[in-house]
C-alpha positions as CSV (number, residue, x, y, z in Angstrom):
1,X,-46.7,17.8,35.7
2,X,-49.5,20.3,35.1
3,X,-48.3,23.1,32.8
4,X,-50.0,25.7,34.9
5,X,-47.8,24.8,37.8
6,X,-44.1,25.5,37.4
7,X,-42.1,23.4,39.9
8,X,-38.5,24.2,40.1
9,X,-36.2,21.3,41.1
10,X,-33.1,22.5,42.8
11,X,-30.2,20.3,41.7
12,X,-27.7,19.3,44.4
13,X,-29.9,21.0,47.1
14,X,-32.5,19.6,49.4
15,X,-34.3,22.2,51.4
16,X,-35.7,20.7,54.6
17,X,-37.8,21.9,57.4
18,X,-35.7,23.0,60.4
19,X,-34.0,19.8,61.7
20,X,-34.9,18.4,65.0
21,X,-32.8,20.1,67.7
22,X,-30.7,17.8,69.9
23,X,-29.2,19.0,73.2
24,X,-25.5,18.6,73.5
25,X,-24.6,15.6,75.5
26,X,-22.1,15.7,78.4
27,X,-18.4,14.8,77.9
28,X,-19.0,11.5,79.7
29,X,-21.9,10.6,77.6
30,X,-19.9,11.5,74.5
31,X,-17.1,9.1,75.6
32,X,-19.7,6.3,75.9
33,X,-21.1,7.0,72.5
34,X,-17.6,6.8,70.9
35,X,-16.9,3.6,72.8
36,X,-20.2,2.1,71.5
37,X,-19.2,3.2,68.0
38,X,-15.7,1.6,68.2
39,X,-17.1,-1.6,69.6
40,X,-19.7,-1.8,66.8
41,X,-17.0,-1.3,64.1
42,X,-15.1,-4.4,65.5
43,X,-18.2,-6.6,65.3
44,X,-20.2,-8.3,62.6
45,X,-23.6,-6.6,63.1
46,X,-23.8,-4.4,60.0
47,X,-26.9,-2.5,61.2
48,X,-25.4,-1.7,64.5
49,X,-22.4,-0.2,62.9
50,X,-24.6,2.2,61.0
51,X,-26.8,3.0,64.0
52,X,-23.9,4.0,66.2
53,X,-22.8,6.4,63.5
54,X,-26.2,8.0,63.3
55,X,-26.3,8.5,67.1
56,X,-23.1,10.6,66.9
57,X,-25.0,13.4,65.1
58,X,-27.6,13.4,67.8
59,X,-24.8,14.0,70.4
60,X,-24.3,17.5,69.0
61,X,-20.8,17.5,70.4
62,X,-17.4,18.6,68.9
63,X,-15.9,15.2,69.6
64,X,-18.8,13.6,67.6
65,X,-18.0,15.9,64.7
66,X,-14.3,14.8,64.8
67,X,-15.3,11.1,64.5
68,X,-17.8,11.8,61.7
69,X,-15.3,13.8,59.7
70,X,-12.8,11.0,60.1
71,X,-15.4,8.5,58.8
72,X,-16.1,10.7,55.7
73,X,-12.5,11.2,55.0
74,X,-11.3,7.6,55.4
75,X,-11.0,5.4,52.3
76,X,-11.4,1.8,53.6
77,X,-8.4,-0.2,52.2
78,X,-10.7,-3.3,52.1
79,X,-12.8,-1.8,49.3
80,X,-10.6,-2.7,46.3
81,X,-10.2,-6.3,47.5
82,X,-13.9,-6.7,48.1
83,X,-14.7,-5.2,44.7
84,X,-12.3,-7.7,43.0
85,X,-13.7,-10.6,45.0
86,X,-17.2,-9.7,44.0
87,X,-16.3,-9.4,40.3
88,X,-14.6,-12.8,40.4
89,X,-17.7,-14.4,41.9
90,X,-20.0,-12.8,39.3
91,X,-17.7,-14.0,36.5
92,X,-17.7,-17.5,37.8
93,X,-21.5,-17.5,38.0
94,X,-21.8,-16.3,34.4
95,X,-19.3,-18.9,33.2
96,X,-21.3,-21.8,34.7
97,X,-24.6,-20.4,33.4
98,X,-23.1,-20.1,29.9
99,X,-21.8,-23.6,30.1
100,X,-25.2,-25.0,31.0
101,X,-26.9,-22.9,28.3
102,X,-24.4,-24.1,25.7
103,X,-24.9,-27.8,26.6
104,X,-28.7,-27.4,26.3
105,X,-28.4,-25.6,23.0
106,X,-26.2,-28.3,21.6
107,X,-28.7,-31.0,22.7
108,X,-26.3,-32.6,25.1
109,X,-27.7,-34.8,27.8
110,X,-27.1,-33.4,31.3
111,X,-27.5,-35.9,34.1
112,X,-29.3,-34.9,37.3
113,X,-26.0,-35.3,39.1
114,X,-24.2,-32.9,36.7
115,X,-27.0,-30.4,36.9
116,X,-27.0,-30.5,40.7
117,X,-23.2,-30.0,40.7
118,X,-23.5,-27.0,38.4
119,X,-26.2,-25.5,40.5
120,X,-24.2,-26.0,43.7
121,X,-21.2,-24.2,42.3
122,X,-23.5,-21.3,41.2
123,X,-25.2,-21.2,44.6
124,X,-21.9,-21.1,46.5
125,X,-20.6,-18.2,44.3
126,X,-23.9,-16.4,44.8
127,X,-23.6,-16.7,48.6
128,X,-20.0,-15.5,48.4
129,X,-21.0,-12.5,46.3
130,X,-23.9,-11.7,48.7
131,X,-21.6,-11.7,51.7
132,X,-19.2,-9.3,49.9
133,X,-22.2,-7.1,48.9
134,X,-23.2,-6.8,52.5
135,X,-19.7,-5.7,53.6
136,X,-19.4,-3.2,50.7
137,X,-22.8,-1.7,51.4
138,X,-22.0,-1.3,55.1
139,X,-18.8,0.5,54.3
140,X,-20.5,2.9,51.9
141,X,-23.6,3.5,54.1
142,X,-21.4,4.2,57.1
143,X,-20.0,7.2,55.1
144,X,-23.5,8.3,54.0
145,X,-24.8,8.0,57.5
146,X,-21.9,10.2,58.7
147,X,-22.8,12.9,56.3
148,X,-26.5,12.7,57.3
149,X,-25.4,12.9,61.0
150,X,-23.8,16.3,60.3
151,X,-27.3,17.6,59.4
152,X,-28.2,17.3,63.1
153,X,-25.4,19.5,64.4
154,X,-26.6,22.9,65.9
155,X,-24.3,23.5,68.9
156,X,-21.9,26.4,68.4
157,X,-18.6,24.7,69.2
158,X,-19.5,21.7,67.0
159,X,-20.5,24.0,64.1
160,X,-17.3,26.1,64.6
161,X,-15.3,22.9,64.2
162,X,-17.2,22.0,61.0
163,X,-16.4,25.5,59.6
164,X,-12.8,25.1,60.6
165,X,-12.6,21.7,58.8
166,X,-13.6,23.4,55.5
167,X,-9.8,23.7,55.2
168,X,-9.5,19.9,55.3
169,X,-7.2,18.6,52.4
170,X,-9.8,16.0,51.3
171,X,-12.5,17.3,49.0
172,X,-14.8,14.5,50.2
173,X,-14.7,15.9,53.7
174,X,-15.3,19.5,52.5
175,X,-18.3,18.4,50.4
176,X,-19.7,16.4,53.3
177,X,-19.4,19.3,55.7
178,X,-20.9,21.8,53.3
179,X,-23.9,19.4,52.7
180,X,-24.3,19.2,56.5
181,X,-24.0,23.0,57.1
182,X,-26.6,23.7,54.4
183,X,-29.1,21.5,56.3
184,X,-28.0,22.2,59.9
185,X,-29.9,24.6,62.2
186,X,-27.6,26.8,64.2
187,X,-28.7,27.3,67.8
188,X,-28.1,31.0,67.9
189,X,-27.6,34.0,65.6
190,X,-23.8,34.2,66.1
191,X,-23.4,30.5,65.2
192,X,-25.6,31.0,62.1
193,X,-23.5,34.0,61.0
194,X,-20.3,31.9,61.4
195,X,-21.8,29.1,59.3
196,X,-22.9,31.5,56.5
197,X,-19.5,33.2,56.4
198,X,-17.7,29.8,56.2
199,X,-20.0,28.6,53.4
200,X,-19.5,31.8,51.5
201,X,-15.7,31.5,51.6
202,X,-15.9,27.9,50.4
203,X,-17.4,29.1,47.1
204,X,-13.8,30.1,46.2
205,X,-12.5,26.6,46.8
206,X,-10.1,25.3,44.1
207,X,-12.1,22.1,43.6
208,X,-15.2,22.5,41.5
209,X,-17.0,19.7,43.4
210,X,-16.5,21.7,46.6
211,X,-17.6,25.0,44.9
212,X,-20.8,23.3,43.8
213,X,-21.5,22.0,47.3
214,X,-20.8,25.5,48.7
215,X,-23.2,27.1,46.3
216,X,-25.9,24.6,47.2
217,X,-25.3,25.3,50.9
218,X,-25.4,29.1,50.3
219,X,-28.7,28.7,48.5
220,X,-30.1,26.5,51.3
221,X,-29.1,29.2,53.9
222,X,-30.7,31.9,51.7
223,X,-27.4,33.9,51.8
224,X,-28.1,36.5,49.1
225,X,-24.9,38.3,50.1
226,X,-23.2,35.4,48.2
227,X,-25.0,36.5,45.0
228,X,-21.9,38.0,43.3
229,X,-19.8,35.0,44.1
230,X,-22.5,32.7,42.7
231,X,-22.9,34.8,39.5
232,X,-19.1,34.4,39.0
233,X,-19.5,30.7,39.0
234,X,-21.6,30.8,35.8
235,X,-18.2,30.8,34.1
236,X,-16.9,27.7,36.0
237,X,-15.4,25.1,33.8
238,X,-17.4,22.4,35.5
239,X,-21.1,22.3,34.4
240,X,-22.1,20.9,37.8
241,X,-21.0,24.1,39.5
242,X,-22.8,26.2,36.8
243,X,-26.0,24.1,37.5
244,X,-25.7,24.8,41.2
245,X,-25.2,28.5,40.4
246,X,-28.4,29.0,38.3
247,X,-30.6,27.2,40.8
248,X,-29.1,29.3,43.7
249,X,-29.9,32.4,41.7
250,X,-33.4,31.2,41.4
251,X,-33.6,30.7,45.2
252,X,-32.2,34.2,45.7
253,X,-34.9,35.6,43.3
254,X,-31.9,37.3,41.8
255,X,-32.6,40.2,39.4
256,X,-28.8,40.7,39.1
257,X,-28.5,37.1,38.0
258,X,-30.9,37.4,35.0
259,X,-28.5,39.3,32.7
260,X,-25.7,37.0,33.7
261,X,-27.7,33.9,32.9
262,X,-28.8,35.4,29.6
263,X,-25.1,36.1,28.8
264,X,-24.3,32.5,29.7
265,X,-27.1,31.2,27.5
266,X,-25.3,32.6,24.4
267,X,-22.7,29.8,24.6
268,X,-24.4,27.0,26.5
269,X,-26.1,24.1,24.8
270,X,-27.7,20.8,25.6
271,X,-29.0,20.4,29.1
272,X,-27.5,23.7,30.4
273,X,-29.3,25.6,27.7
274,X,-32.6,23.9,28.8
275,X,-32.0,24.5,32.5
276,X,-31.2,28.2,32.1
277,X,-34.3,28.7,30.0
278,X,-36.3,27.0,32.7
279,X,-34.8,29.2,35.5
280,X,-35.4,32.3,33.5
281,X,-39.0,31.3,32.9
282,X,-39.5,30.7,36.6
283,X,-38.2,34.1,37.5
284,X,-39.8,36.1,34.6
285,X,-42.7,34.2,33.3
286,X,-41.3,34.4,29.7
287,X,-39.6,31.8,27.7
288,X,-37.9,31.5,24.3
289,X,-37.0,27.8,24.3
290,X,-33.4,28.5,25.1
291,X,-32.9,31.0,22.2
292,X,-30.2,33.4,23.5
293,X,-30.8,36.1,20.9
294,X,-34.5,36.3,21.8
295,X,-33.6,36.5,25.5
296,X,-31.2,39.3,24.7
297,X,-34.0,41.2,23.0
298,X,-36.3,40.6,25.9
299,X,-33.7,41.9,28.4
300,X,-33.2,45.1,26.4
301,X,-36.9,45.9,27.0
302,X,-37.0,44.8,30.6
303,X,-33.5,45.6,32.1
304,X,-34.7,48.6,34.1
305,X,-37.6,46.7,35.8
306,X,-36.2,43.2,36.6
307,X,-37.1,43.5,40.3
308,X,-40.7,44.3,39.4
309,X,-40.8,41.5,36.9
310,X,-39.7,39.0,39.5
311,X,-42.1,40.3,42.1
312,X,-45.0,40.0,39.8
313,X,-43.9,36.6,38.8
314,X,-43.7,35.4,42.4
315,X,-47.1,36.8,43.1
316,X,-48.6,35.0,40.2
317,X,-46.9,31.7,41.2
318,X,-48.1,32.1,44.8
319,X,-51.7,31.7,43.6
320,X,-51.0,28.4,41.9
321,X,-50.5,24.9,43.4
322,X,-47.3,25.1,45.4
323,X,-45.0,28.0,45.3
324,X,-43.5,27.2,42.0
325,X,-40.3,26.2,43.7
326,X,-39.9,22.4,44.2
327,X,-38.4,21.2,47.4
328,X,-36.4,18.5,45.7
329,X,-33.0,17.7,44.4
330,X,-31.4,16.4,41.3
331,X,-28.8,15.0,43.6
332,X,-30.6,14.6,46.9
333,X,-28.9,13.0,49.8
334,X,-29.9,10.7,52.6
335,X,-33.2,9.5,53.9
336,X,-34.5,13.0,54.5
337,X,-34.1,14.3,51.0
338,X,-37.2,15.9,49.5
339,X,-39.0,15.3,46.3
340,X,-38.3,17.0,43.0
341,X,-39.6,17.3,39.5
342,X,-38.7,18.2,35.9
343,X,-37.6,21.8,35.5
344,X,-40.0,24.2,33.9
345,X,-40.9,23.4,30.3
346,X,-41.0,26.1,27.6
347,X,-44.4,27.8,27.6
348,X,-45.0,27.1,24.0
349,X,-46.9,24.3,22.1
350,X,-45.1,21.1,21.7
351,X,-43.4,21.0,18.2
352,X,-45.0,18.8,15.6
353,X,-44.2,15.1,15.9
354,X,-42.1,14.9,12.8
355,X,-39.6,17.3,14.3
356,X,-39.6,16.0,17.9
357,X,-39.2,12.3,18.4
358,X,-38.9,11.3,22.1
359,X,-38.2,8.4,24.4
360,X,-41.6,7.5,25.9
361,X,-42.8,11.1,25.5
362,X,-39.7,12.5,27.2
363,X,-38.0,14.8,24.7
364,X,-34.2,14.4,25.2
365,X,-32.5,17.8,25.9
366,X,-29.1,16.5,27.0
367,X,-26.2,16.1,24.6
368,X,-24.5,13.7,27.0
369,X,-26.9,11.0,28.1
370,X,-27.3,7.3,28.8
371,X,-30.3,5.1,28.4
372,X,-30.5,2.4,31.1
373,X,-33.1,-0.2,30.1
374,X,-34.3,-3.4,31.8
375,X,-34.9,-6.6,29.9
376,X,-36.0,-9.1,32.5
377,X,-38.9,-11.6,32.3
378,X,-41.6,-9.0,32.9
379,X,-40.6,-7.2,29.8
380,X,-41.7,-10.2,27.6
381,X,-45.3,-9.5,28.6
382,X,-47.8,-8.0,26.2
383,X,-47.7,-4.2,26.2
384,X,-50.9,-2.3,26.8
385,X,-49.9,0.4,24.3
386,X,-50.6,0.3,20.6
387,X,-47.6,-0.8,18.6
388,X,-48.5,1.0,15.4
389,X,-46.8,4.4,15.1
390,X,-48.3,7.2,12.9
391,X,-46.5,7.6,9.6
392,X,-45.5,11.2,10.2
393,X,-42.9,10.4,12.9
394,X,-39.6,11.7,11.8
395,X,-36.2,11.7,13.4
396,X,-33.3,14.1,12.7
397,X,-32.0,11.6,10.1
398,X,-35.4,11.3,8.3
399,X,-38.6,9.2,8.7
400,X,-38.8,6.3,11.2
401,X,-38.4,3.4,8.8
402,X,-41.0,0.6,8.4
403,X,-38.3,-1.9,9.5
404,X,-37.9,0.0,12.8
405,X,-41.6,-0.6,13.8
406,X,-42.0,-3.0,16.7
407,X,-42.2,-6.5,15.3
408,X,-44.2,-8.0,18.2
409,X,-46.5,-6.9,20.9
410,X,-44.3,-7.2,24.0
411,X,-43.0,-4.4,26.3
412,X,-39.5,-5.2,25.1
413,X,-40.5,-4.7,21.5
414,X,-41.9,-1.3,22.4
415,X,-38.7,-0.5,24.4
416,X,-36.5,-1.3,21.4
417,X,-38.7,0.9,19.1
418,X,-38.6,3.8,21.6
419,X,-34.8,3.5,21.9
420,X,-34.4,3.4,18.1
421,X,-36.6,6.5,17.8
422,X,-34.7,8.4,20.5
423,X,-31.3,7.4,19.1
424,X,-32.2,8.5,15.6
425,X,-33.3,11.9,16.9
426,X,-30.1,12.7,18.7
427,X,-28.1,15.6,17.1
428,X,-24.7,14.5,15.6
429,X,-22.8,16.5,18.2
430,X,-24.4,14.5,21.1
431,X,-22.7,11.8,23.1
432,X,-24.6,8.8,24.3
433,X,-24.5,5.2,25.6
434,X,-26.8,2.4,26.5
435,X,-26.8,0.1,29.6
436,X,-28.9,-3.0,29.2
437,X,-29.7,-5.2,32.2
438,X,-31.4,-8.3,33.5
439,X,-29.4,-10.6,35.8
440,X,-26.2,-9.2,34.2
441,X,-25.4,-5.6,33.1
442,X,-24.2,-4.9,29.6
443,X,-22.8,-1.7,28.1
444,X,-23.0,-0.9,24.4
445,X,-19.7,1.0,24.5
446,X,-17.7,0.1,27.7
447,X,-15.4,2.8,29.0
448,X,-16.3,5.6,26.6
449,X,-19.3,7.5,25.2
450,X,-20.4,7.3,21.6
451,X,-20.7,10.3,19.3
452,X,-24.1,10.3,17.6
453,X,-22.9,10.1,14.0
454,X,-25.2,8.5,11.5
455,X,-22.9,5.4,11.4
456,X,-22.8,5.2,15.2
457,X,-26.6,5.5,15.4
458,X,-27.1,2.6,12.9
459,X,-24.5,0.5,14.7
460,X,-26.4,1.0,18.0
461,X,-29.7,0.1,16.4
462,X,-28.2,-3.1,14.9
463,X,-26.9,-4.0,18.4
464,X,-30.3,-3.5,19.9
465,X,-31.8,-6.0,17.6
466,X,-29.5,-8.8,19.0
467,X,-28.5,-7.7,22.5
468,X,-31.9,-7.5,24.2
469,X,-33.2,-10.8,25.5
470,X,-35.8,-10.9,28.3
471,X,-34.4,-13.0,31.2
472,X,-35.9,-14.0,34.5
473,X,-34.2,-11.6,36.9
474,X,-33.3,-7.9,37.3
475,X,-30.3,-6.1,38.6
476,X,-31.3,-2.4,39.0
477,X,-28.6,-1.1,41.3
478,X,-25.6,-2.4,39.4
479,X,-27.1,-1.1,36.1
480,X,-27.6,2.4,37.5
481,X,-24.2,2.4,39.2
482,X,-22.6,1.4,35.9
483,X,-24.2,4.5,34.2
484,X,-22.7,6.7,36.9
485,X,-19.3,5.2,36.2
486,X,-19.3,4.8,32.4
487,X,-15.8,6.3,32.2
488,X,-14.3,3.8,34.6
489,X,-13.8,3.6,38.4
490,X,-12.1,7.0,38.9
491,X,-14.4,9.7,40.4
492,X,-12.7,12.7,38.9
493,X,-12.8,11.3,35.3
494,X,-16.5,10.6,35.6
495,X,-17.1,14.0,37.1
496,X,-15.5,15.7,34.1
497,X,-16.6,13.4,31.3
498,X,-19.5,11.4,32.5
499,X,-23.2,11.7,31.6
500,X,-25.4,14.6,32.8
501,X,-28.7,12.8,32.2
502,X,-30.0,9.2,32.5
503,X,-33.2,7.8,31.1
504,X,-34.0,4.8,33.2
505,X,-36.7,2.3,32.2
506,X,-37.8,-0.5,34.6
507,X,-40.7,-2.2,36.1
508,X,-39.1,-1.7,39.6
509,X,-38.7,-5.3,40.4
510,X,-35.2,-6.5,41.5
511,X,-33.6,-9.7,42.8
512,X,-29.9,-9.2,41.9
513,X,-27.3,-6.5,42.5
514,X,-25.1,-5.3,45.3
515,X,-28.0,-3.3,46.8
516,X,-31.5,-4.8,46.6
517,X,-33.5,-2.8,49.1
518,X,-35.4,0.0,47.3
519,X,-34.8,2.6,50.0
520,X,-31.1,1.9,50.1
521,X,-30.8,2.1,46.3
522,X,-32.4,5.6,46.4
523,X,-30.2,6.7,49.3
524,X,-26.9,5.5,47.8
525,X,-27.5,6.8,44.3
526,X,-28.7,10.2,45.7
527,X,-25.5,10.4,47.8
528,X,-23.4,9.6,44.7
529,X,-25.2,12.4,43.0
530,X,-24.4,15.1,45.5
531,X,-21.5,16.2,43.3
532,X,-22.5,14.6,40.0
533,X,-25.8,16.4,39.5
534,X,-27.0,13.8,37.1
535,X,-30.7,14.1,36.2
536,X,-32.3,10.7,36.5
537,X,-35.5,10.5,34.4
538,X,-37.6,7.3,35.1
539,X,-40.1,5.5,32.9
540,X,-42.0,2.9,35.0
541,X,-43.4,0.1,32.9
542,X,-46.1,-2.2,34.4
543,X,-49.2,-2.1,36.4
544,X,-49.3,-0.7,39.9
545,X,-49.8,-4.1,41.5
546,X,-46.8,-5.8,39.7
547,X,-44.1,-3.2,39.9
548,X,-42.7,-1.0,42.6
549,X,-43.9,2.3,41.2
550,X,-43.4,4.2,44.4
551,X,-39.7,3.2,44.5
552,X,-39.2,4.4,40.9
553,X,-41.0,7.6,41.6
554,X,-38.9,8.4,44.6
555,X,-35.7,7.6,42.6
556,X,-36.7,10.2,40.0
557,X,-37.7,12.8,42.5
558,X,-34.6,12.5,44.6
559,X,-32.4,12.9,41.5
560,X,-34.2,15.8,39.8
561,X,-35.8,13.7,37.1
562,X,-39.2,13.4,35.3
563,X,-41.4,10.4,36.1
564,X,-43.7,8.6,33.6
565,X,-45.8,5.5,34.2
566,X,-46.6,3.3,31.2
567,X,-48.4,0.0,31.4
């Protein structure tokens, strides 16, 4: 990103152009659409199931809203069984592959008949897993499509029903409705006022996931009358709601929010400290690299002219490329989500190398992060980057040691070095983990994050030396989904204790995993991220003609991350 252009990525919010207006269908037409939907759900055509859900939004009818809300709020009882069946198939595949590898390593003779039998078992299990993957993906995408369908609602009775359902006991329904209301286009002023009022009330919801979605919707609707409620959320226990609040205040161009954010900065650290500093820079043009005391001093000299400071800043940004306010999301949703970019960087020279090691030139700001790194066959190719690192590279624990330098010239050698450098640089109060993937997905510390003590860092570096082997295939979706659920399968636990930042390195190629279509991977992860607010930074490794760079770029932009391309 050009430093002269500050682009602000709004986490959890995708501002779109006014959605296409659909005329409300007649009651008879609505009955036919519901009939088509019910018939599709009984059949085996997965695409048709999803298409009939999408058409319900275009109906712009209260009865369509009822069906869509039911879809969002229904937890399919088949999911647990399908997940278990998939896991069993993958374990069986791995067992047979390990058996073959062991025989080869021991020099055992494998007859053609035995080899064919082994491959047949593996192929049958792969086909079984693929069938389960298709069913699971259809179940999940039916829900996602239902949320997207709510974006198309503009008719007053249908919108009134959505607002009424904000009292629904299921948080998933309330979040889905709020996401829809933030992107819907009311057909008249009275309908728009009812939507704004309903969204504003939802900011007081008891569930922080819903509060965050309500703040995002209020920002999308430009409801500056919600300013005081949003400012109050800067004290929310959930960092996701606080993230939504600071970006909403940026959308409101809130002078009142500046002192509140500076107060919050006194106790925030890690990613939140970085984000607040970026928002303050966007609004004021000043930056102190997250130093709360310096911001306090700045406020003392500017507290009586904050409106003028913001006006001057917006005028200055208007003359630059873009408006200084990105249209993207750190947790974008659906196929219509916009693009995003890294939040504003501090307007000061980059620190000397010996105090600022990085992961592929991305300087880690989070204290709760996960590195997701590919180790498939393409990573065994020679790197186009010099392997020799200057001697003045230092980490927080001291100099980068000679033994840590890349031993070979492959991309994987460079990956291991970059990871080692990044891990050594983490402060000791940081929490981190590593997900490594090729055909299979491996986690350094399954089920829990690792505190970045000196001993833990060295243990991780030792593990890297033996764990990473470049294999033929790549499983991108399962690796990223694993990073989203490092604390186990429960959503609430991961929401409270999961990572806030992912560093994802890949060449973009994939041939394994529950989802293998690039567009669907972006959509599903972005939907998962509506409430999680995880920033997904992407390092694309490879040449333009041998990696899906556009897919990786879209993944980063839809999830509020930075994007780097390294050959």
